[in-house]
SEKEPA-641941 format. One record per residue (C-alpha): x, y, z; residue in three letters. Coordinates in steps of 0.05 Angstrom, whole numbers, padded with zeros to 5 digits, always signed. Example, Ala and Ser with C-alpha at 12.3 -4.5 7.8 and 13.67 -1.06 7.14 Angstrom:
BEGIN
+00246-00090+00156ALA+00273-00021+00143SER
***
This chain:
BEGIN
+02107+01696+02272UNK+02150+01756+02287UNK+02127+01816+02326UNK+02130+01890+02310UNK+02125+01951+02353UNK+02081+02008+02328UNK+02071+02077+02359UNK+01999+02102+02358UNK+01964+02163+02384UNK+01917+02153+02442UNK+01859+02166+02395UNK+01880+02111+02346UNK+01895+02063+02403UNK+01826+02076+02432UNK+01794+02064+02365UNK+01829+01997+02357UNK+01809+01977+02427UNK+01737+01994+02412UNK+01738+01949+02351UNK+01763+01892+02394UNK+01714+01906+02451UNK+01653+01906+02406UNK+01672+01835+02384UNK+01693+01848+02313UNK+01763+01822+02328UNK+01792+01777+02382UNK+01851+01822+02396UNK+01889+01884+02371UNK+01938+01843+02331UNK+01882+01810+02292UNK+01854+01878+02275UNK+01921+01903+02250UNK+01933+01840+02209UNK+01864+01848+02177UNK+01881+01920+02158UNK+01946+01898+02126UNK+01911+01842+02087UNK+01857+01889+02062UNK+01909+01941+02042UNK+01948+01887+02004UNK+01884+01865+01968UNK+01867+01937+01951UNK+01936+01949+01922UNK+01931+01886+01880UNK+01862+01907+01854UNK+01889+01977+01837UNK+01948+01946+01800UNK+01901+01901+01760UNK+01859+01962+01743UNK+01920+02002+01721UNK+01942+01943+01677UNK+01874+01940+01645UNK+01875+02015+01633UNK+01944+02010+01600UNK+01921+01953+01556UNK+01859+01993+01536UNK+01900+02054+01520UNK+01950+02013+01479UNK+01894+01979+01440UNK+01876+02044+01406UNK+01810+02074+01386UNK+01753+02028+01368UNK+01723+02030+01298UNK+01656+02008+01327UNK+01600+02057+01340UNK+01573+02068+01410UNK+01510+02026+01396UNK+01554+01969+01370UNK+01597+01973+01432UNK+01535+01973+01478UNK+01506+01914+01441UNK+01571+01876+01449UNK+01574+01892+01523UNK+01502+01870+01534UNK+01515+01805+01498UNK+01575+01790+01542UNK+01535+01806+01604UNK+01480+01759+01582UNK+01531+01703+01569UNK+01561+01714+01638UNK+01491+01712+01669UNK+01498+01783+01696UNK+01441+01810+01653UNK
***
């Protein structure tokens, strides 16, 4: 694993130290790695959402009525066990 030097304000450094001291992380590096992983996951989720929005936009306007759409959604939720 390679290392990286990062400049932080005293306030940010203190915050990171407090996260380590309260036992949430073993050390400062672990905290920073966790932040980077979470950021990467967030970006991936945002990209997936943008792709779904593009697909939806490209699919055009539905010919179904709102009650038909709602019925379809409820049926899918029941099949997935979420309703």
